[in-house]
C-alpha positions, 0 to 999 in steps of 0.5 A: 456481523458485529454491532460496529459493522451492521450500520456501515452497509450503506456508508462510503469507505471514508464514512466507514473509516470515521465510524471505525476510528470511534471504536477500533484502531486502524493501522496505516490510515495516514498512508496513501496506498492507491497507485495508478496503473502508470505508477504500478508499471513504473514501480515494476520497472524499477523493481526489475532494475534492482532499485532500492526502497528509498530510491523508489520512494524518492522517485515517486515522492512517496513515503517508504512505507507506501512503497514497501506495502506495494512491493509486498502486495505485488510479491504476494499476488505473484506479479513480482519475483523475490529479488536476489539483491536486498530491497532495503538499501 
């Protein structure tokens, strides 16, 4: 454990993010990567319907980066199959 990590054991994630920002660059902190179970199910439905990235982002009123990370995460976990049709439309 390095010196930046040792003092974080009892801090909340929000507090940890503030501490980390003091000495490290944290990519994507401005995005919301939290999805409800309903949103996740709807995303999977739209994915299977071959909807594109921007369509899905607009559907959820979310940034395209957040949708892209969700897609990558679910493909990586084996919850989605790679599509024949391009996602970036």
